[in-house]
Every structure is written in structure tokens, then in C-alpha cells.
SETOR-477131 format. One line per 4 residues: number of its first residue (from 0); their letters; for each residue x, y, z of N, C-alpha, C. Coordinates in nm, 3 decimals, always signed. Layout:
NUM	A	X/Y/Z/X/Y/Z/X/Y/Z | ...
***
This chain:
0	MSPY	+2.248/+6.413/-1.144/+2.126/+6.491/-1.150/+2.106/+6.545/-1.292 | +1.984/+6.536/-1.341/+1.951/+6.583/-1.475/+1.933/+6.734/-1.477 | +1.979/+6.801/-1.583/+1.957/+6.946/-1.592/+1.813/+6.980/-1.633 | +1.727/+6.880/-1.646/+1.588/+6.899/-1.688/+1.494/+6.852/-1.578
4	DDCI	+1.380/+6.919/-1.568/+1.275/+6.873/-1.479/+1.207/+6.752/-1.542 | +1.114/+6.691/-1.468/+1.036/+6.582/-1.525/+0.951/+6.634/-1.641 | +0.908/+6.545/-1.727/+0.830/+6.580/-1.845/+0.699/+6.649/-1.806 | +0.670/+6.760/-1.870/+0.548/+6.834/-1.839/+0.424/+6.765/-1.896
8	HCGG	+0.442/+6.668/-1.986/+0.329/+6.599/-2.048/+0.289/+6.472/-1.974 | +0.389/+6.391/-1.936/+0.356/+6.261/-1.875/+0.420/+6.241/-1.738 | +0.508/+6.332/-1.698/+0.574/+6.318/-1.568/+0.696/+6.228/-1.569 | +0.733/+6.177/-1.686/+0.847/+6.087/-1.696/+0.981/+6.158/-1.676
12	RVDE	+1.084/+6.078/-1.656/+1.220/+6.131/-1.639/+1.272/+6.180/-1.774 | +1.340/+6.293/-1.772/+1.397/+6.351/-1.894/+1.549/+6.340/-1.885 | +1.607/+6.267/-1.980/+1.752/+6.249/-1.988/+1.809/+6.335/-2.099 | +1.930/+6.386/-2.076/+1.996/+6.466/-2.178/+2.067/+6.376/-2.279
16	KRER	+2.048/+6.407/-2.407/+2.111/+6.334/-2.516/+2.147/+6.433/-2.625 | +2.223/+6.386/-2.721/+2.251/+6.465/-2.842/+2.183/+6.393/-2.957 | +2.099/+6.467/-3.029/+2.016/+6.409/-3.133/+2.018/+6.497/-3.258 | +1.962/+6.445/-3.364/+1.939/+6.522/-3.487/+1.804/+6.590/-3.472
20	LDYR	+1.795/+6.714/-3.520/+1.673/+6.792/-3.505/+1.632/+6.852/-3.638 | +1.505/+6.836/-3.675/+1.448/+6.907/-3.790/+1.408/+7.044/-3.740 | +1.466/+7.148/-3.797/+1.447/+7.285/-3.748/+1.400/+7.373/-3.862 | +1.288/+7.438/-3.843/+1.233/+7.528/-3.945/+1.258/+7.672/-3.905
24	YHGQ	+1.307/+7.749/-4.004/+1.336/+7.890/-3.980/+1.295/+7.968/-4.104 | +1.199/+8.056/-4.090/+1.147/+8.138/-4.199/+1.111/+8.052/-4.321 | +1.039/+7.944/-4.296/+0.992/+7.860/-4.405/+1.094/+7.764/-4.463 | +1.214/+7.766/-4.412/+1.319/+7.677/-4.463/+1.347/+7.568/-4.360
28	LFII	+1.368/+7.447/-4.408/+1.394/+7.333/-4.321/+1.543/+7.307/-4.314 | +1.595/+7.297/-4.192/+1.733/+7.259/-4.168/+1.734/+7.131/-4.085 | +1.827/+7.044/-4.113/+1.851/+6.928/-4.028/+1.980/+6.957/-3.954 | +1.969/+6.970/-3.822/+2.085/+7.007/-3.742/+2.123/+6.887/-3.656
32	ENVR	+2.246/+6.845/-3.669/+2.294/+6.727/-3.596/+2.364/+6.768/-3.467 | +2.369/+6.673/-3.374/+2.443/+6.689/-3.250/+2.385/+6.799/-3.160 | +2.252/+6.805/-3.154/+2.184/+6.906/-3.072/+2.162/+6.849/-2.932 | +2.208/+6.922/-2.832/+2.190/+6.880/-2.693/+2.046/+6.911/-2.651
36	MGIC	+1.973/+6.807/-2.608/+1.835/+6.825/-2.567/+1.796/+6.721/-2.463 | +1.689/+6.750/-2.393/+1.633/+6.654/-2.300/+1.525/+6.575/-2.371 | +1.523/+6.444/-2.349/+1.422/+6.358/-2.412/+1.358/+6.273/-2.303 | +1.224/+6.278/-2.298/+1.150/+6.201/-2.197/+1.163/+6.052/-2.228
40	VQCG	+1.198/+5.974/-2.126/+1.216/+5.830/-2.146/+1.082/+5.757/-2.160 | +0.972/+5.821/-2.121/+0.840/+5.758/-2.131/+0.769/+5.791/-2.262 | +0.758/+5.920/-2.294/+0.676/+5.959/-2.410/+0.758/+6.012/-2.528 | +0.887/+6.038/-2.508/+0.972/+6.083/-2.618/+0.968/+6.233/-2.645
44	EKFM	+0.893/+6.308/-2.565/+0.888/+6.453/-2.585/+1.029/+6.511/-2.572 | +1.058/+6.613/-2.655/+1.192/+6.673/-2.655/+1.186/+6.813/-2.595 | +1.290/+6.846/-2.519/+1.301/+6.976/-2.455/+1.442/+7.029/-2.479 | +1.453/+7.161/-2.488/+1.588/+7.217/-2.499/+1.598/+7.342/-2.413
48	KADV	+1.719/+7.367/-2.370/+1.747/+7.484/-2.289/+1.749/+7.608/-2.378 | +1.727/+7.723/-2.317/+1.719/+7.850/-2.391/+1.848/+7.880/-2.468 | +1.964/+7.848/-2.409/+2.089/+7.878/-2.478/+2.104/+7.795/-2.605 | +2.055/+7.672/-2.603/+2.061/+7.587/-2.721/+1.965/+7.640/-2.828
52	ARKL	+1.845/+7.682/-2.787/+1.748/+7.738/-2.882/+1.804/+7.863/-2.948 | +1.872/+7.947/-2.872/+1.933/+8.068/-2.929/+2.042/+8.031/-3.031 | +2.122/+7.930/-2.999/+2.227/+7.887/-3.091/+2.168/+7.831/-3.221 | +2.056/+7.759/-3.210/+1.991/+7.705/-3.330/+1.943/+7.818/-3.421
56	EQLA	+1.879/+7.918/-3.361/+1.830/+8.031/-3.440/+1.947/+8.107/-3.503 | +2.052/+8.125/-3.427/+2.170/+8.195/-3.478/+2.233/+8.118/-3.595 | +2.241/+7.987/-3.580/+2.297/+7.903/-3.686/+2.212/+7.910/-3.812 | +2.080/+7.898/-3.798/+1.991/+7.898/-3.914/+1.985/+8.034/-3.982
60	SSPH	+2.004/+8.142/-3.907/+1.993/+8.276/-3.965/+2.125/+8.326/-4.025 | +2.235/+8.257/-4.000/+2.363/+8.301/-4.053/+2.382/+8.249/-4.196 | +2.469/+8.314/-4.272/+2.497/+8.265/-4.408/+2.556/+8.123/-4.400 | +2.512/+8.038/-4.488/+2.560/+7.899/-4.487/+2.593/+7.856/-4.630
64	PKLK	+2.712/+7.894/-4.678/+2.749/+7.870/-4.817/+2.774/+7.724/-4.855 | +2.840/+7.648/-4.771/+2.878/+7.512/-4.810/+2.820/+7.410/-4.713 | +2.690/+7.391/-4.720/+2.625/+7.294/-4.634/+2.606/+7.162/-4.706 | +2.612/+7.056/-4.630/+2.575/+6.926/-4.684/+2.423/+6.928/-4.702
68	SVAV	+2.370/+6.873/-4.810/+2.226/+6.873/-4.828/+2.179/+6.734/-4.869 | +2.051/+6.711/-4.846/+1.988/+6.584/-4.880/+1.857/+6.614/-4.954 | +1.820/+6.527/-5.046/+1.693/+6.541/-5.114/+1.583/+6.482/-5.026 | +1.472/+6.552/-5.017/+1.360/+6.507/-4.934/+1.236/+6.493/-5.023
72	PVMS	+1.177/+6.374/-5.029/+1.056/+6.359/-5.111/+0.940/+6.438/-5.049 | +0.859/+6.498/-5.135/+0.741/+6.572/-5.091/+0.620/+6.499/-5.142 | +0.528/+6.466/-5.050/+0.406/+6.392/-5.088/+0.284/+6.472/-5.047 | +0.170/+6.435/-5.106/+0.045/+6.501/-5.072/-0.057/+6.394/-5.036
76	LA	-0.129/+6.418/-4.930/-0.234/+6.326/-4.887/-0.368/+6.385/-4.932 | -0.394/+6.374/-5.060/-0.515/+6.435/-5.116/-0.623/+6.331/-5.137
***
């Protein structure tokens, strides 16, 4: 049994997986790996439980002195 209900957007089945997540906190972008979330098998919508969301916020708000970082190109569609 899945810990998630069916997708609220399309009604598809939601399976739990661990994925990489782009997470924004106070204007800063973090890429957090190994995040437990539900992903709809039909439309790809992502869902997460409240405890996981709290852990993400706690992680992003804590001091992070030695993080791995990547360069991200910034483009403008002008």
C-alpha cells in the first residue's frame, strides 16, 4: 500500500521514490538529493509528506559550511 493518496491533479497512482529536488529558501537555491517523495506515474506531479518538508526547511536554514556546489548558467528570455 502506498503512503500517498491518488494524484489530486489527474487521479493517477502515486509511488514513493527518492529523487533530487530543487529547493528554494529565502531566495537561495539548494539542490537536495535523496528526498523521499511521492511521484504520480501518470503526470509526474511530486508530493511530499509534512515531516519531509520540515526536514528540508531545517536543512536549508541551518549553517552549511562545506557543501558541494555546482555552477548554474543563468539565461534571459528577452
